[in-house]
Every structure is written in structure tokens, then in C-alpha cells.
All heavy atoms as TSV, in Angstrom:
chain	resi	resn	atom	element	x	y	z
A	1	MET	N	N	-149.835	-13.678	49.974
A	1	MET	CA	C	-148.900	-12.641	50.405
A	1	MET	C	C	-147.750	-12.593	49.363
A	1	MET	O	O	-147.176	-13.581	49.021
A	1	MET	CB	C	-148.325	-13.006	51.765
A	1	MET	CG	C	-147.524	-11.887	52.368
A	1	MET	SD	S	-146.761	-12.388	53.944
A	1	MET	CE	C	-147.900	-11.615	55.069
A	2	ALA	N	N	-147.457	-11.408	48.877
A	2	ALA	CA	C	-146.406	-11.220	47.878
A	2	ALA	C	C	-145.043	-11.233	48.547
A	2	ALA	O	O	-144.873	-10.743	49.644
A	2	ALA	CB	C	-146.626	-9.911	47.159
A	3	GLU	N	N	-144.051	-11.833	47.855
A	3	GLU	CA	C	-142.680	-11.856	48.372
A	3	GLU	C	C	-142.045	-10.475	48.188
A	3	GLU	O	O	-142.274	-9.803	47.205
A	3	GLU	CB	C	-141.854	-12.892	47.635
A	3	GLU	CG	C	-142.250	-14.308	47.978
A	3	GLU	CD	C	-141.356	-15.315	47.352
A	3	GLU	OE1	O	-140.133	-15.019	47.231
A	3	GLU	OE2	O	-141.825	-16.401	46.979
A	4	GLN	N	N	-141.241	-10.091	49.167
A	4	GLN	CA	C	-140.573	-8.839	49.094
A	4	GLN	C	C	-139.360	-8.937	48.156
A	4	GLN	O	O	-138.641	-9.923	48.220
A	4	GLN	CB	C	-140.077	-8.390	50.508
A	4	GLN	CG	C	-139.473	-7.055	50.533
A	4	GLN	CD	C	-139.046	-6.651	51.955
A	4	GLN	OE1	O	-139.064	-7.488	52.867
A	4	GLN	NE2	N	-138.722	-5.417	52.157
A	5	GLU	N	N	-139.213	-7.935	47.286
A	5	GLU	CA	C	-138.114	-7.979	46.322
A	5	GLU	C	C	-136.825	-7.630	47.063
A	5	GLU	O	O	-136.793	-6.772	47.928
A	5	GLU	CB	C	-138.341	-6.970	45.229
A	5	GLU	CG	C	-139.468	-7.343	44.289
A	5	GLU	CD	C	-139.627	-6.388	43.143
A	5	GLU	OE1	O	-138.590	-5.827	42.716
A	5	GLU	OE2	O	-140.759	-6.203	42.699
A	6	SER	N	N	-135.732	-8.295	46.648
A	6	SER	CA	C	-134.422	-7.976	47.262
A	6	SER	C	C	-133.862	-6.710	46.586
A	6	SER	O	O	-134.189	-6.430	45.441
A	6	SER	CB	C	-133.437	-9.163	47.111
A	6	SER	OG	O	-133.298	-9.454	45.749
A	7	PRO	N	N	-133.056	-5.939	47.313
A	7	PRO	CA	C	-132.509	-4.733	46.728
A	7	PRO	C	C	-131.582	-5.001	45.562
A	7	PRO	O	O	-130.928	-6.037	45.520
A	7	PRO	CB	C	-131.779	-4.062	47.902
A	7	PRO	CG	C	-131.470	-5.168	48.824
A	7	PRO	CD	C	-132.551	-6.200	48.629
A	8	ALA	N	N	-131.508	-4.063	44.655
A	8	ALA	CA	C	-130.628	-4.216	43.477
A	8	ALA	C	C	-129.174	-4.052	43.883
A	8	ALA	O	O	-128.291	-4.615	43.232
A	8	ALA	CB	C	-130.995	-3.174	42.422
A	9	HIS	N	N	-128.920	-3.331	44.945
A	9	HIS	CA	C	-127.529	-3.132	45.394
A	9	HIS	C	C	-127.476	-3.201	46.935
A	9	HIS	O	O	-128.289	-2.612	47.611
A	9	HIS	CB	C	-127.005	-1.780	44.928
A	9	HIS	CG	C	-125.633	-1.482	45.380
A	9	HIS	ND1	N	-124.540	-2.175	44.953
A	9	HIS	CD2	C	-125.118	-0.621	46.305
A	9	HIS	CE1	C	-123.447	-1.736	45.567
A	9	HIS	NE2	N	-123.792	-0.793	46.367
A	10	VAL	N	N	-126.507	-3.935	47.415
A	10	VAL	CA	C	-126.363	-4.075	48.871
A	10	VAL	C	C	-125.474	-2.944	49.368
A	10	VAL	O	O	-124.318	-2.783	48.846
A	10	VAL	CB	C	-125.741	-5.433	49.220
A	10	VAL	CG1	C	-125.547	-5.551	50.742
A	10	VAL	CG2	C	-126.617	-6.561	48.718
A	11	GLU	N	N	-125.935	-2.172	50.311
A	11	GLU	CA	C	-125.155	-1.045	50.847
A	11	GLU	C	C	-123.831	-1.529	51.418
A	11	GLU	O	O	-123.764	-2.533	52.113
A	11	GLU	CB	C	-125.984	-0.347	51.953
A	11	GLU	CG	C	-125.472	1.031	52.329
A	11	GLU	CD	C	-125.538	2.016	51.189
A	11	GLU	OE1	O	-126.535	1.982	50.403
A	11	GLU	OE2	O	-124.626	2.827	51.073
A	12	GLY	N	N	-122.743	-0.823	51.095
A	12	GLY	CA	C	-121.418	-1.168	51.627
A	12	GLY	C	C	-120.605	-2.000	50.645
A	12	GLY	O	O	-119.407	-2.189	50.860
A	13	VAL	N	N	-121.210	-2.546	49.611
A	13	VAL	CA	C	-120.485	-3.324	48.606
A	13	VAL	C	C	-120.273	-2.436	47.401
A	13	VAL	O	O	-121.187	-1.816	46.882
A	13	VAL	CB	C	-121.299	-4.595	48.212
A	13	VAL	CG1	C	-120.590	-5.382	47.143
A	13	VAL	CG2	C	-121.547	-5.453	49.438
A	14	ARG	N	N	-119.007	-2.381	46.942
A	14	ARG	CA	C	-118.708	-1.519	45.788
A	14	ARG	C	C	-119.282	-2.052	44.488
A	14	ARG	O	O	-119.330	-3.271	44.267
A	14	ARG	CB	C	-117.193	-1.352	45.606
A	14	ARG	CG	C	-116.527	-0.681	46.760
A	14	ARG	CD	C	-115.084	-0.341	46.495
A	14	ARG	NE	N	-114.327	-1.538	46.124
A	14	ARG	CZ	C	-113.084	-1.501	45.690
A	14	ARG	NH1	N	-112.478	-0.375	45.514
A	14	ARG	NH2	N	-112.435	-2.613	45.366
A	15	LYS	N	N	-119.752	-1.162	43.665
A	15	LYS	CA	C	-120.287	-1.517	42.352
A	15	LYS	C	C	-119.114	-1.646	41.370
A	15	LYS	O	O	-118.031	-1.074	41.584
A	15	LYS	CB	C	-121.212	-0.415	41.810
A	15	LYS	CG	C	-122.456	-0.216	42.679
A	15	LYS	CD	C	-123.300	0.905	42.118
A	15	LYS	CE	C	-124.449	1.211	43.028
A	15	LYS	NZ	N	-125.212	2.365	42.534
A	16	GLY	N	N	-119.286	-2.386	40.297
A	16	GLY	CA	C	-118.235	-2.552	39.304
A	16	GLY	C	C	-117.733	-1.260	38.740
A	16	GLY	O	O	-116.527	-1.079	38.539
A	17	GLU	N	N	-118.656	-0.326	38.515
A	17	GLU	CA	C	-118.242	0.962	37.943
A	17	GLU	C	C	-117.360	1.711	38.935
A	17	GLU	O	O	-116.434	2.453	38.557
A	17	GLU	CB	C	-119.461	1.871	37.676
A	17	GLU	CG	C	-120.539	1.244	36.849
A	17	GLU	CD	C	-121.574	0.462	37.661
A	17	GLU	OE1	O	-122.309	1.061	38.469
A	17	GLU	OE2	O	-121.645	-0.747	37.498
A	18	GLU	N	N	-117.616	1.581	40.265
A	18	GLU	CA	C	-116.819	2.263	41.253
A	18	GLU	C	C	-115.432	1.673	41.322
A	18	GLU	O	O	-114.428	2.379	41.501
A	18	GLU	CB	C	-117.496	2.126	42.603
A	18	GLU	CG	C	-118.798	2.881	42.716
A	18	GLU	CD	C	-119.583	2.567	43.971
A	18	GLU	OE1	O	-119.173	1.640	44.707
A	18	GLU	OE2	O	-120.590	3.253	44.220
A	19	ILE	N	N	-115.291	0.375	41.211
A	19	ILE	CA	C	-114.022	-0.290	41.251
A	19	ILE	C	C	-113.148	0.170	40.112
A	19	ILE	O	O	-111.952	0.495	40.265
A	19	ILE	CB	C	-114.146	-1.823	41.256
A	19	ILE	CG1	C	-114.862	-2.275	42.494
A	19	ILE	CG2	C	-112.811	-2.533	41.104
A	19	ILE	CD1	C	-115.261	-3.733	42.528
A	20	ILE	N	N	-113.698	0.200	38.874
A	20	ILE	CA	C	-112.909	0.654	37.699
A	20	ILE	C	C	-112.529	2.113	37.886
A	20	ILE	O	O	-111.391	2.480	37.556
A	20	ILE	CB	C	-113.730	0.467	36.427
A	20	ILE	CG1	C	-113.899	-1.030	36.131
A	20	ILE	CG2	C	-113.099	1.185	35.275
A	20	ILE	CD1	C	-114.819	-1.353	35.002
A	21	GLU	N	N	-113.427	2.932	38.432
A	21	GLU	CA	C	-113.124	4.345	38.603
A	21	GLU	C	C	-111.978	4.557	39.625
A	21	GLU	O	O	-111.102	5.360	39.414
A	21	GLU	CB	C	-114.357	5.040	39.129
A	21	GLU	CG	C	-114.278	6.555	39.164
A	21	GLU	CD	C	-115.588	7.191	39.572
A	21	GLU	OE1	O	-116.554	7.028	38.773
A	21	GLU	OE2	O	-115.660	7.768	40.656
A	22	GLU	N	N	-111.949	3.739	40.696
A	22	GLU	CA	C	-110.924	3.874	41.739
A	22	GLU	C	C	-109.634	3.161	41.388
A	22	GLU	O	O	-108.536	3.656	41.673
A	22	GLU	CB	C	-111.469	3.335	43.051
A	22	GLU	CG	C	-112.639	4.122	43.577
A	22	GLU	CD	C	-113.309	3.452	44.773
A	22	GLU	OE1	O	-112.775	2.438	45.302
A	22	GLU	OE2	O	-114.388	3.902	45.179
A	23	GLU	N	N	-109.708	1.966	40.776
A	23	GLU	CA	C	-108.487	1.119	40.604
A	23	GLU	C	C	-108.051	1.012	39.140
A	23	GLU	O	O	-107.004	0.515	38.852
A	23	GLU	CB	C	-108.753	-0.275	41.112
A	23	GLU	CG	C	-109.074	-0.305	42.612
A	23	GLU	CD	C	-109.410	-1.682	43.097
A	23	GLU	OE1	O	-109.228	-2.684	42.365
A	23	GLU	OE2	O	-109.876	-1.777	44.255
A	24	GLY	N	N	-108.871	1.487	38.217
A	24	GLY	CA	C	-108.550	1.390	36.808
A	24	GLY	C	C	-109.052	0.054	36.206
A	24	GLY	O	O	-109.547	-0.803	36.923
A	25	LYS	N	N	-108.851	-0.078	34.913
A	25	LYS	CA	C	-109.289	-1.317	34.241
A	25	LYS	C	C	-108.420	-2.490	34.628
A	25	LYS	O	O	-107.271	-2.313	34.973
A	25	LYS	CB	C	-109.302	-1.105	32.746
A	25	LYS	CG	C	-110.355	-0.123	32.266
A	25	LYS	CD	C	-110.591	-0.277	30.789
A	25	LYS	CE	C	-111.598	0.744	30.308
A	25	LYS	NZ	N	-112.932	0.354	30.522
A	26	GLU	N	N	-108.938	-3.670	34.452
A	26	GLU	CA	C	-108.194	-4.886	34.736
A	26	GLU	C	C	-107.051	-5.057	33.717
A	26	GLU	O	O	-107.202	-4.689	32.538
A	26	GLU	CB	C	-109.100	-6.112	34.635
A	26	GLU	CG	C	-110.217	-6.110	35.645
A	26	GLU	CD	C	-111.184	-7.264	35.405
A	26	GLU	OE1	O	-110.747	-8.412	35.528
A	26	GLU	OE2	O	-112.316	-6.973	35.072
A	27	PRO	N	N	-105.939	-5.664	34.118
A	27	PRO	CA	C	-104.846	-5.904	33.173
A	27	PRO	C	C	-105.328	-6.832	32.054
A	27	PRO	O	O	-106.081	-7.764	32.306
A	27	PRO	CB	C	-103.777	-6.580	34.007
A	27	PRO	CG	C	-104.118	-6.320	35.399
A	27	PRO	CD	C	-105.590	-6.085	35.487
A	28	GLY	N	N	-104.929	-6.575	30.813
A	28	GLY	CA	C	-105.255	-7.438	29.732
A	28	GLY	C	C	-106.471	-7.009	28.942
A	28	GLY	O	O	-106.885	-7.652	27.996
A	29	ARG	N	N	-107.104	-5.893	29.311
A	29	ARG	CA	C	-108.282	-5.402	28.603
A	29	ARG	C	C	-108.030	-4.014	28.046
A	29	ARG	O	O	-107.370	-3.199	28.663
A	29	ARG	CB	C	-109.483	-5.350	29.497
A	29	ARG	CG	C	-109.951	-6.689	30.004
A	29	ARG	CD	C	-111.162	-6.546	30.811
A	29	ARG	NE	N	-111.631	-7.889	31.238
A	29	ARG	CZ	C	-112.904	-8.136	31.421
A	29	ARG	NH1	N	-113.805	-7.228	31.322
A	29	ARG	NH2	N	-113.248	-9.366	31.783
A	30	ALA	N	N	-108.557	-3.742	26.861
A	30	ALA	CA	C	-108.445	-2.447	26.266
A	30	ALA	C	C	-109.735	-2.082	25.563
A	30	ALA	O	O	-110.273	-2.885	24.823
A	30	ALA	CB	C	-107.275	-2.419	25.268
A	31	GLN	N	N	-110.258	-0.927	25.803
A	31	GLN	CA	C	-111.483	-0.478	25.155
A	31	GLN	C	C	-111.107	0.190	23.839
A	31	GLN	O	O	-110.215	1.028	23.780
A	31	GLN	CB	C	-112.256	0.496	26.027
A	31	GLN	CG	C	-113.576	0.921	25.430
A	31	GLN	CD	C	-114.378	1.759	26.388
A	31	GLN	OE1	O	-114.278	1.613	27.598
A	31	GLN	NE2	N	-115.174	2.659	25.849
A	32	THR	N	N	-111.761	-0.206	22.733
A	32	THR	CA	C	-111.433	0.323	21.424
A	32	THR	C	C	-112.538	1.285	20.873
A	32	THR	O	O	-112.292	1.860	19.843
A	32	THR	CB	C	-111.219	-0.814	20.428
A	32	THR	OG1	O	-112.382	-1.610	20.385
A	32	THR	CG2	C	-110.041	-1.659	20.815
A	33	GLY	N	N	-113.644	1.376	21.542
A	33	GLY	CA	C	-114.694	2.297	21.080
A	33	GLY	C	C	-116.039	1.840	21.542
A	33	GLY	O	O	-116.165	1.077	22.509
A	34	TYR	N	N	-117.070	2.318	20.860
A	34	TYR	CA	C	-118.440	2.023	21.192
A	34	TYR	C	C	-119.125	1.508	19.961
A	34	TYR	O	O	-118.820	1.910	18.833
A	34	TYR	CB	C	-119.153	3.297	21.688
A	34	TYR	CG	C	-118.587	3.783	23.012
A	34	TYR	CD1	C	-117.541	4.689	23.028
A	34	TYR	CD2	C	-119.065	3.330	24.229
A	34	TYR	CE1	C	-117.000	5.147	24.223
A	34	TYR	CE2	C	-118.545	3.782	25.425
A	34	TYR	CZ	C	-117.506	4.656	25.413
A	34	TYR	OH	O	-116.972	5.125	26.617
A	35	ASP	N	N	-120.118	0.591	20.148
A	35	ASP	CA	C	-120.843	0.100	18.995
A	35	ASP	C	C	-121.787	1.108	18.476
A	35	ASP	O	O	-122.022	2.150	19.087
A	35	ASP	CB	C	-121.532	-1.242	19.321
A	35	ASP	CG	C	-122.649	-1.106	20.343
A	35	ASP	OD1	O	-123.035	0.020	20.671
A	35	ASP	OD2	O	-123.118	-2.148	20.825
A	36	GLU	N	N	-122.325	0.881	17.294
A	36	GLU	CA	C	-123.135	1.859	16.605
A	36	GLU	C	C	-124.632	1.649	16.803
A	36	GLU	O	O	-125.439	2.086	16.040
A	36	GLU	CB	C	-122.793	1.840	15.094
A	36	GLU	CG	C	-121.379	2.224	14.829
A	36	GLU	CD	C	-121.003	2.165	13.375
A	36	GLU	OE1	O	-121.897	2.054	12.523
A	36	GLU	OE2	O	-119.808	2.257	13.087
A	37	THR	N	N	-125.023	0.965	17.884
A	37	THR	CA	C	-126.413	0.793	18.203
A	37	THR	C	C	-126.899	1.977	19.052
A	37	THR	O	O	-126.086	2.708	19.594
A	37	THR	CB	C	-126.623	-0.537	18.970
A	37	THR	OG1	O	-125.945	-0.433	20.226
A	37	THR	CG2	C	-126.082	-1.689	18.203
A	38	PRO	N	N	-128.172	2.113	19.242
A	38	PRO	CA	C	-128.689	3.190	20.089
A	38	PRO	C	C	-128.165	3.075	21.541
A	38	PRO	O	O	-128.009	4.095	22.221
A	38	PRO	CB	C	-130.178	2.994	20.071
A	38	PRO	CG	C	-130.453	2.331	18.762
A	38	PRO	CD	C	-129.273	1.442	18.550
A	39	ALA	N	N	-127.843	1.854	22.016
A	39	ALA	CA	C	-127.356	1.699	23.348
A	39	ALA	C	C	-125.930	2.191	23.470
A	39	ALA	O	O	-125.519	2.638	24.591
A	39	ALA	CB	C	-127.382	0.220	23.748
A	40	GLY	N	N	-125.150	2.193	22.404
A	40	GLY	CA	C	-123.765	2.691	22.436
A	40	GLY	C	C	-122.868	1.960	23.432
A	40	GLY	O	O	-122.104	2.541	24.154
A	41	ARG	N	N	-122.958	0.615	23.441
A	41	ARG	CA	C	-122.153	-0.178	24.395
A	41	ARG	C	C	-120.674	-0.134	24.014
A	41	ARG	O	O	-120.328	-0.193	22.815
A	41	ARG	CB	C	-122.657	-1.600	24.404
A	41	ARG	CG	C	-124.055	-1.700	24.980
A	41	ARG	CD	C	-124.487	-3.158	25.087
A	41	ARG	NE	N	-125.808	-3.252	25.629
A	41	ARG	CZ	C	-126.915	-3.322	24.911
A	41	ARG	NH1	N	-126.863	-3.353	23.599
A	41	ARG	NH2	N	-128.084	-3.401	25.496
A	42	PRO	N	N	-119.788	-0.121	25.026
A	42	PRO	CA	C	-118.363	-0.125	24.727
A	42	PRO	C	C	-117.920	-1.549	24.252
A	42	PRO	O	O	-118.496	-2.544	24.608
A	42	PRO	CB	C	-117.716	0.188	26.059
A	42	PRO	CG	C	-118.713	-0.216	27.096
A	42	PRO	CD	C	-120.037	-0.012	26.465
A	43	HIS	N	N	-116.880	-1.567	23.413
A	43	HIS	CA	C	-116.284	-2.849	23.035
A	43	HIS	C	C	-114.774	-2.685	23.031
A	43	HIS	O	O	-114.256	-1.562	23.058
A	43	HIS	CB	C	-116.801	-3.290	21.649
A	43	HIS	CG	C	-116.546	-2.342	20.540
A	43	HIS	ND1	N	-115.374	-2.356	19.843
A	43	HIS	CD2	C	-117.310	-1.369	20.010
A	43	HIS	CE1	C	-115.397	-1.407	18.911
A	43	HIS	NE2	N	-116.566	-0.791	18.972
A	44	GLY	N	N	-114.068	-3.800	23.026
A	44	GLY	CA	C	-112.643	-3.708	23.072
A	44	GLY	C	C	-111.980	-5.040	22.797
A	44	GLY	O	O	-112.557	-5.931	22.192
A	45	THR	N	N	-110.726	-5.147	23.248
A	45	THR	CA	C	-109.940	-6.359	23.007
A	45	THR	C	C	-109.436	-6.891	24.344
A	45	THR	O	O	-109.443	-6.220	25.363
A	45	THR	CB	C	-108.722	-6.035	22.119
A	45	THR	OG1	O	-107.911	-5.073	22.828
A	45	THR	CG2	C	-109.131	-5.509	20.769
A	46	SER	N	N	-109.009	-8.144	24.324
A	46	SER	CA	C	-108.398	-8.755	25.475
A	46	SER	C	C	-107.194	-9.573	25.061
A	46	SER	O	O	-107.136	-10.076	23.951
A	46	SER	CB	C	-109.388	-9.579	26.257
A	46	SER	OG	O	-109.884	-10.612	25.446
A	47	ASP	N	N	-106.220	-9.734	25.970
A	47	ASP	CA	C	-105.062	-10.540	25.663
A	47	ASP	C	C	-105.131	-11.876	26.355
A	47	ASP	O	O	-106.174	-12.239	26.964
A	47	ASP	CB	C	-103.760	-9.806	25.998
A	47	ASP	CG	C	-103.636	-9.532	27.512
A	47	ASP	OD1	O	-104.434	-10.087	28.319
A	47	ASP	OD2	O	-102.747	-8.758	27.885
A	48	ALA	N	N	-104.089	-12.676	26.277
A	48	ALA	CA	C	-104.104	-14.014	26.824
A	48	ALA	C	C	-104.369	-14.061	28.322
A	48	ALA	O	O	-105.044	-14.931	28.859
A	48	ALA	CB	C	-102.780	-14.732	26.543
A	49	ARG	N	N	-103.892	-13.057	29.030
A	49	ARG	CA	C	-104.111	-12.988	30.498
A	49	ARG	C	C	-105.587	-12.894	30.800
A	49	ARG	O	O	-106.135	-13.599	31.688
A	49	ARG	CB	C	-103.352	-11.871	31.120
A	49	ARG	CG	C	-103.625	-11.711	32.594
A	49	ARG	CD	C	-102.890	-10.531	33.184
A	49	ARG	NE	N	-103.178	-10.461	34.609
A	49	ARG	CZ	C	-102.374	-9.919	35.493
A	49	ARG	NH1	N	-101.234	-9.400	35.123
A	49	ARG	NH2	N	-102.714	-9.878	36.747
A	50	ASP	N	N	-106.300	-12.025	30.091
A	50	ASP	CA	C	-107.692	-11.850	30.346
A	50	ASP	C	C	-108.515	-13.097	29.906
A	50	ASP	O	O	-109.446	-13.469	30.555
A	50	ASP	CB	C	-108.207	-10.631	29.609
A	50	ASP	CG	C	-109.682	-10.355	29.904
A	50	ASP	OD1	O	-110.010	-10.226	31.093
A	50	ASP	OD2	O	-110.453	-10.282	28.946
A	51	ASP	N	N	-108.096	-13.707	28.808
A	51	ASP	CA	C	-108.814	-14.872	28.308
A	51	ASP	C	C	-108.693	-16.096	29.221
A	51	ASP	O	O	-109.649	-16.831	29.373
A	51	ASP	CB	C	-108.310	-15.265	26.894
A	51	ASP	CG	C	-108.700	-14.245	25.836
A	51	ASP	OD1	O	-109.636	-13.468	26.079
A	51	ASP	OD2	O	-108.080	-14.290	24.758
A	52	THR	N	N	-107.542	-16.264	29.800
A	52	THR	CA	C	-107.296	-17.485	30.630
A	52	THR	C	C	-107.301	-17.241	32.117
A	52	THR	O	O	-107.452	-18.166	32.879
A	52	THR	CB	C	-105.920	-18.107	30.252
A	52	THR	OG1	O	-104.923	-17.176	30.616
A	52	THR	CG2	C	-105.857	-18.490	28.830
A	53	GLY	N	N	-107.085	-16.005	32.550
A	53	GLY	CA	C	-107.007	-15.691	33.974
A	53	GLY	C	C	-105.617	-15.968	34.536
A	53	GLY	O	O	-105.368	-15.869	35.714
A	54	VAL	N	N	-104.663	-16.356	33.646
A	54	VAL	CA	C	-103.280	-16.624	34.064
A	54	VAL	C	C	-102.382	-15.562	33.456
A	54	VAL	O	O	-102.467	-15.258	32.274
A	54	VAL	CB	C	-102.851	-18.032	33.576
A	54	VAL	CG1	C	-101.410	-18.327	33.957
A	54	VAL	CG2	C	-103.793	-19.084	34.142
A	55	ASP	N	N	-101.440	-15.077	34.246
A	55	ASP	CA	C	-100.495	-14.095	33.745
A	55	ASP	C	C	-99.455	-14.834	32.923
A	55	ASP	O	O	-98.656	-15.574	33.442
A	55	ASP	CB	C	-99.842	-13.340	34.899
A	55	ASP	CG	C	-98.980	-12.180	34.464
A	55	ASP	OD1	O	-99.063	-11.810	33.275
A	55	ASP	OD2	O	-98.259	-11.620	35.300
A	56	PRO	N	N	-99.445	-14.659	31.581
A	56	PRO	CA	C	-98.443	-15.373	30.763
A	56	PRO	C	C	-97.046	-14.913	31.067
A	56	PRO	O	O	-96.770	-13.772	31.322
A	56	PRO	CB	C	-98.828	-15.031	29.318
A	56	PRO	CG	C	-99.623	-13.760	29.436
A	56	PRO	CD	C	-100.236	-13.750	30.793
A	57	GLN	N	N	-96.103	-15.878	31.071
A	57	GLN	CA	C	-94.713	-15.606	31.335
A	57	GLN	C	C	-93.863	-16.258	30.259
A	57	GLN	O	O	-94.289	-17.185	29.601
A	57	GLN	CB	C	-94.334	-16.128	32.711
A	57	GLN	CG	C	-95.131	-15.499	33.830
A	57	GLN	CD	C	-94.844	-16.086	35.192
A	57	GLN	OE1	O	-93.968	-16.942	35.300
A	57	GLN	NE2	N	-95.559	-15.669	36.194
A	58	GLU	N	N	-92.616	-15.812	30.154
A	58	GLU	CA	C	-91.681	-16.379	29.216
A	58	GLU	C	C	-91.332	-17.795	29.676
A	58	GLU	O	O	-91.281	-18.073	30.864
A	58	GLU	CB	C	-90.391	-15.518	29.124
A	58	GLU	CG	C	-90.616	-14.148	28.579
A	58	GLU	CD	C	-91.059	-14.180	27.118
A	58	GLU	OE1	O	-90.567	-15.035	26.360
A	58	GLU	OE2	O	-91.934	-13.381	26.775
A	59	PRO	N	N	-91.154	-18.704	28.708
A	59	PRO	CA	C	-90.790	-20.094	29.115
A	59	PRO	C	C	-89.403	-20.133	29.805
A	59	PRO	O	O	-88.539	-19.348	29.487
A	59	PRO	CB	C	-90.762	-20.839	27.797
A	59	PRO	CG	C	-90.646	-19.815	26.726
A	59	PRO	CD	C	-91.234	-18.548	27.303
A	60	ILE	N	N	-89.255	-21.070	30.731
A	60	ILE	CA	C	-88.000	-21.245	31.418
A	60	ILE	C	C	-87.133	-22.117	30.524
A	60	ILE	O	O	-87.537	-23.153	30.049
A	60	ILE	CB	C	-88.229	-21.933	32.791
A	60	ILE	CG1	C	-89.102	-21.063	33.641
A	60	ILE	CG2	C	-86.873	-22.201	33.442
A	60	ILE	CD1	C	-89.558	-21.756	34.944
A	61	THR	N	N	-85.899	-21.675	30.291
A	61	THR	CA	C	-84.977	-22.451	29.435
A	61	THR	C	C	-83.740	-22.839	30.208
A	61	THR	O	O	-83.397	-22.225	31.235
A	61	THR	CB	C	-84.528	-21.606	28.200
A	61	THR	OG1	O	-83.929	-20.406	28.671
A	61	THR	CG2	C	-85.743	-21.274	27.317
A	62	GLY	N	N	-83.051	-23.877	29.777
A	62	GLY	CA	C	-81.819	-24.311	30.438
A	62	GLY	C	C	-82.060	-25.224	31.594
A	62	GLY	O	O	-81.730	-26.395	31.563
A	63	THR	N	N	-82.699	-24.729	32.644
A	63	THR	CA	C	-82.938	-25.521	33.849
A	63	THR	C	C	-84.255	-26.281	33.793
A	63	THR	O	O	-84.522	-27.091	34.661
A	63	THR	CB	C	-82.923	-24.665	35.091
A	63	THR	OG1	O	-83.943	-23.667	34.958
A	63	THR	CG2	C	-81.545	-24.006	35.306
A	64	ASN	N	N	-85.044	-26.009	32.763
A	64	ASN	CA	C	-86.348	-26.661	32.632
A	64	ASN	C	C	-86.163	-28.073	32.048
A	64	ASN	O	O	-85.782	-28.182	30.863
A	64	ASN	CB	C	-87.254	-25.803	31.740
A	64	ASN	CG	C	-88.672	-26.316	31.708
A	64	ASN	OD1	O	-88.943	-27.416	32.143
A	64	ASN	ND2	N	-89.554	-25.521	31.126
A	65	PRO	N	N	-86.444	-29.128	32.768
A	65	PRO	CA	C	-86.246	-30.451	32.241
A	65	PRO	C	C	-87.120	-30.805	31.025
A	65	PRO	O	O	-86.817	-31.627	30.251
A	65	PRO	CB	C	-86.562	-31.384	33.410
A	65	PRO	CG	C	-87.379	-30.584	34.365
A	65	PRO	CD	C	-86.991	-29.145	34.140
A	66	LYS	N	N	-88.259	-30.079	30.929
A	66	LYS	CA	C	-89.162	-30.332	29.776
A	66	LYS	C	C	-88.996	-29.326	28.688
A	66	LYS	O	O	-89.653	-29.353	27.697
A	66	LYS	CB	C	-90.624	-30.341	30.257
A	66	LYS	CG	C	-90.929	-31.481	31.248
A	66	LYS	CD	C	-92.379	-31.464	31.601
A	66	LYS	CE	C	-92.691	-32.598	32.559
A	66	LYS	NZ	N	-94.084	-32.617	32.957
A	67	GLY	N	N	-88.113	-28.330	28.901
A	67	GLY	CA	C	-87.953	-27.223	27.978
A	67	GLY	C	C	-86.953	-27.457	26.962
A	67	GLY	O	O	-86.764	-26.979	25.921
């Protein structure tokens, strides 16, 4: 007996494309264009927030005992 394939998308769960369309791109990412292959995939840049998942902040000075 063959196993039944699971669906590619679960009804009621938003797709990544829908989230970007409704909420915009994530902070820290910027699209700079498309590659020159037949697929034409987008490419871009990311900042420290996107690379680490932490929102970078200015260092605390004066009251910071290690600063």
C-alpha cells in the first residue's frame, strides 16, 4: 500500500509570500536586484540585525560598569 503524500500547504497557514505582501520585508534586509541566471532569483544585503537576530543598540556609557 502506497503512503499518502502530505499537502504542500496547510489551509489556514499564511505562506511566506503572503506575509511579505501584507507586512512588508523584515527589518535589516534589502533587495538589490536579481541574478542573471534563467531563474532570475532575487539577491540583496543584510545588516547586523538580520545576521544575528538581535537588534543592535548604542553602547551604554557612564552608568555601565563594564563600559
